[in-house]
C-alpha positions as CSV (number, residue, x, y, z in Angstrom):
1,X,117.0,79.3,92.7
2,X,115.3,81.6,90.2
3,X,118.6,83.6,89.7
4,X,120.6,80.3,89.1
5,X,118.0,78.9,86.6
6,X,118.0,82.4,84.8
7,X,121.9,82.2,84.5
8,X,121.7,78.6,83.3
9,X,119.0,79.3,80.5
10,X,121.3,82.4,79.5
11,X,124.2,80.1,79.3
12,X,122.2,77.7,77.1
13,X,120.9,80.4,74.9
14,X,124.4,81.6,74.2
15,X,125.7,78.3,73.5
16,X,122.8,77.5,71.1
17,X,123.5,80.8,69.3
18,X,127.2,80.2,68.9
19,X,126.7,76.5,67.6
20,X,124.1,77.7,65.1
21,X,126.6,80.3,63.4
22,X,128.5,79.6,60.4
23,X,131.3,76.8,60.7
24,X,134.7,76.6,59.4
25,X,136.3,79.9,59.8
26,X,139.6,80.6,61.0
27,X,139.9,82.2,64.6
28,X,140.6,86.0,64.3
29,X,141.4,86.6,67.9
30,X,143.0,85.0,71.1
31,X,143.1,85.3,74.8
32,X,146.7,85.7,76.2
33,X,148.1,84.8,79.4
34,X,145.1,84.4,81.7
35,X,145.3,82.7,85.1
36,X,142.0,80.8,86.1
37,X,142.2,81.4,89.9
38,X,142.8,84.7,92.0
39,X,143.3,85.4,95.6
40,X,142.4,88.4,97.6
41,X,141.6,89.5,101.1
42,X,138.3,90.9,102.5
43,X,137.7,94.6,101.5
44,X,140.0,94.2,98.6
45,X,139.4,95.0,95.0
46,X,140.7,92.4,92.7
47,X,141.4,93.6,89.2
48,X,142.0,90.7,86.7
49,X,143.8,91.9,83.2
50,X,141.9,90.0,80.5
51,X,144.1,90.5,77.3
52,X,142.8,89.8,73.7
53,X,145.0,89.8,70.7
54,X,143.7,90.6,67.2
55,X,145.5,88.1,64.8
56,X,143.6,89.2,61.8
57,X,144.2,91.8,59.1
58,X,141.0,93.7,59.9
59,X,139.6,95.6,63.0
60,X,137.5,93.3,65.2
61,X,134.5,94.0,67.4
62,X,134.3,91.5,70.4
63,X,131.4,91.2,72.7
64,X,132.4,90.0,76.1
65,X,129.5,88.5,77.8
66,X,129.2,87.4,81.4
67,X,127.1,84.1,81.5
68,X,127.3,82.6,84.8
69,X,128.3,84.8,88.2
70,X,128.2,83.2,91.4
71,X,129.5,85.9,94.0
72,X,128.6,86.7,97.7
73,X,125.9,89.1,98.7
74,X,128.5,91.9,99.7
75,X,130.6,91.4,96.4
76,X,130.3,93.4,93.2
77,X,131.7,92.7,89.7
78,X,131.9,94.6,86.7
79,X,134.2,95.5,83.7
80,X,136.7,98.4,83.4
81,X,138.9,99.8,80.6
82,X,141.7,101.8,82.1
83,X,140.1,103.5,85.2
84,X,136.6,103.9,83.5
85,X,134.4,101.3,84.9
86,X,130.8,100.3,84.1
87,X,127.8,99.5,86.3
88,X,127.8,95.8,87.5
89,X,124.3,95.3,86.0
90,X,126.2,95.6,82.4
91,X,126.6,92.1,81.4
92,X,127.8,92.6,78.1
93,X,130.9,94.7,76.9
94,X,131.8,95.8,73.5
95,X,135.6,96.0,72.6
96,X,137.2,97.3,69.2
97,X,140.7,96.0,68.5
98,X,142.7,97.1,65.7
99,X,144.4,94.7,63.4
100,X,147.6,93.1,65.3
101,X,146.7,95.1,68.4
102,X,147.2,93.3,71.9
103,X,144.6,94.9,74.3
104,X,146.1,95.2,77.7
105,X,143.9,97.9,79.5
106,X,140.5,95.7,79.8
107,X,139.8,94.1,83.1
108,X,137.3,92.2,85.0
109,X,136.8,93.4,88.6
110,X,135.7,91.8,91.7
111,X,135.0,93.8,94.8
112,X,136.1,91.2,97.5
113,X,133.0,92.3,100.0
114,X,132.9,91.6,103.8
115,X,133.0,87.9,104.1
116,X,135.6,85.3,103.2
117,X,134.6,82.5,100.6
118,X,134.9,81.4,97.0
119,X,133.3,83.0,94.0
120,X,133.3,82.1,90.2
121,X,132.4,84.0,87.0
122,X,132.1,82.6,83.6
123,X,132.4,84.6,80.3
124,X,132.2,84.0,76.7
125,X,133.7,86.3,74.0
126,X,132.7,86.4,70.4
127,X,133.5,88.2,67.1
128,X,130.4,90.2,66.5
129,X,130.9,89.8,62.7
130,X,131.2,86.1,63.0
131,X,129.8,84.6,66.1
132,X,131.1,81.3,65.2
133,X,134.7,82.7,66.5
134,X,134.5,82.6,70.2
135,X,136.3,81.8,73.3
136,X,135.0,81.0,76.9
137,X,137.1,81.7,80.2
138,X,136.4,81.3,83.8
139,X,137.5,83.3,86.8
140,X,137.7,81.6,90.3
141,X,138.3,83.9,93.3
142,X,139.5,82.9,96.9
143,X,138.8,85.5,99.4
144,X,140.2,85.3,102.9
145,X,140.5,87.2,106.0
146,X,143.0,90.0,106.2
147,X,146.0,88.3,107.6
148,X,147.3,89.5,111.1
149,X,150.7,91.1,110.4
150,X,153.4,91.7,113.0
151,X,154.7,95.3,113.3
152,X,157.7,96.0,111.0
153,X,158.3,99.2,113.0
154,X,157.6,100.3,116.4
155,X,158.3,103.2,118.5
156,X,156.6,105.6,121.1
157,X,155.4,107.7,118.1
158,X,154.1,105.3,115.4
159,X,153.6,101.7,114.7
160,X,153.7,100.3,111.2
161,X,152.8,96.8,109.8
162,X,153.9,95.4,106.4
163,X,152.2,96.2,103.0
164,X,149.5,93.8,101.5
165,X,148.9,92.3,99.1
166,X,152.6,92.2,98.0
167,X,152.5,91.7,95.0
168,X,150.1,94.4,94.2
169,X,148.2,95.1,91.1
170,X,146.2,98.2,91.3
171,X,146.5,98.9,95.0
172,X,148.0,98.0,98.3
173,X,147.4,98.6,101.9
174,X,149.3,99.5,105.1
175,X,148.0,99.3,108.7
176,X,149.5,101.8,111.1
177,X,148.8,103.7,114.3
178,X,149.9,107.3,115.3
179,X,150.7,107.2,119.2
180,X,151.6,111.0,119.5
181,X,149.4,113.7,118.1
182,X,152.4,116.0,117.9
183,X,154.3,114.1,115.1
184,X,153.8,114.2,111.2
185,X,154.1,110.8,109.5
186,X,154.0,109.9,105.8
187,X,154.8,107.0,103.4
188,X,157.0,107.9,100.2
189,X,157.1,105.5,97.4
190,X,160.1,105.3,95.1
191,X,161.3,103.4,92.0
192,X,164.6,101.7,91.6
193,X,166.0,104.9,90.3
194,X,165.0,106.6,93.4
195,X,162.4,108.9,91.8
196,X,159.4,109.4,94.0
197,X,156.3,107.9,92.7
198,X,153.8,108.5,95.5
199,X,153.4,110.1,98.8
200,X,150.9,109.4,101.3
201,X,150.2,111.3,104.7
202,X,149.4,109.1,107.7
203,X,146.6,111.0,109.6
204,X,146.4,110.3,113.4
205,X,142.7,109.8,113.2
206,X,143.1,106.9,110.7
207,X,144.8,103.5,110.9
208,X,145.2,102.4,107.2
209,X,146.6,103.9,104.2
210,X,145.8,102.8,100.5
211,X,148.8,103.1,98.1
212,X,147.7,103.5,94.4
213,X,149.8,101.1,92.1
214,X,147.3,101.0,89.1
215,X,149.3,103.9,87.4
216,X,152.6,102.2,88.0
217,X,154.5,99.8,85.6
218,X,155.1,96.3,86.8
219,X,158.5,96.1,88.8
220,X,160.1,96.7,92.1
221,X,159.4,99.7,94.1
222,X,160.2,100.8,97.8
223,X,158.1,102.4,100.2
224,X,159.6,104.5,103.3
225,X,158.2,105.6,106.5
226,X,159.0,109.0,107.5
227,X,158.4,110.6,110.9
228,X,158.8,114.2,111.2
229,X,160.7,114.4,107.6
230,X,163.1,111.8,109.0
231,X,163.4,108.4,107.2
232,X,163.0,105.5,109.7
233,X,162.1,102.3,107.6
234,X,162.3,101.0,104.1
235,X,160.5,97.8,102.7
236,X,160.0,96.5,99.1
237,X,156.8,96.5,97.1
238,X,156.3,94.4,93.9
239,X,153.8,95.7,91.5
240,X,152.4,93.0,88.8
241,X,150.3,93.7,85.8
């Protein structure tokens, strides 16, 4: 109750601060192509790209401020620029954008935690040199239990389930089981041109492999299971940004 009251008072203070600023100026920045709802599964990291465009003729300094955050006790949320992420205690993030620039590498991240449910985060973004120029956005997250998948490949050596989530943003997962400790298994990821963009060993003492997709461009890829260096099955993986 005290935490909610604190967040409500913080939001009120931000609104009063913004409304008290100079009126009548033209907006110098905009928010581009943002969904208001995102889905994920337990244990997943949900990385939401938040894109700002500077539509002015000068460099801008924007302040991104979290004003309300209702998340689960096992969840975390924080800011990332490229792969550099801040502690979740940081509620304000300062961004500099050159004139005409579209910023594409800033993300709001939610670690989905261990329990299914809904979470909500609300932010206000304002121009530091003119706080009257501001935007608000809200992100809603629906976290569900990991779906039980059928095996897409099964033999006396190894079983493999399909990749999830698919489409993926920054990472994807594959469940597997090695049934014979004498074999060597791995996953190779290729792009549409057939170029290898990832290789992942499947150790016998584990049953989950994480495919990194944050460094891949948006598009269609293929992942292939190799058993003792022999290709046995290939499936499609879609990457979105």
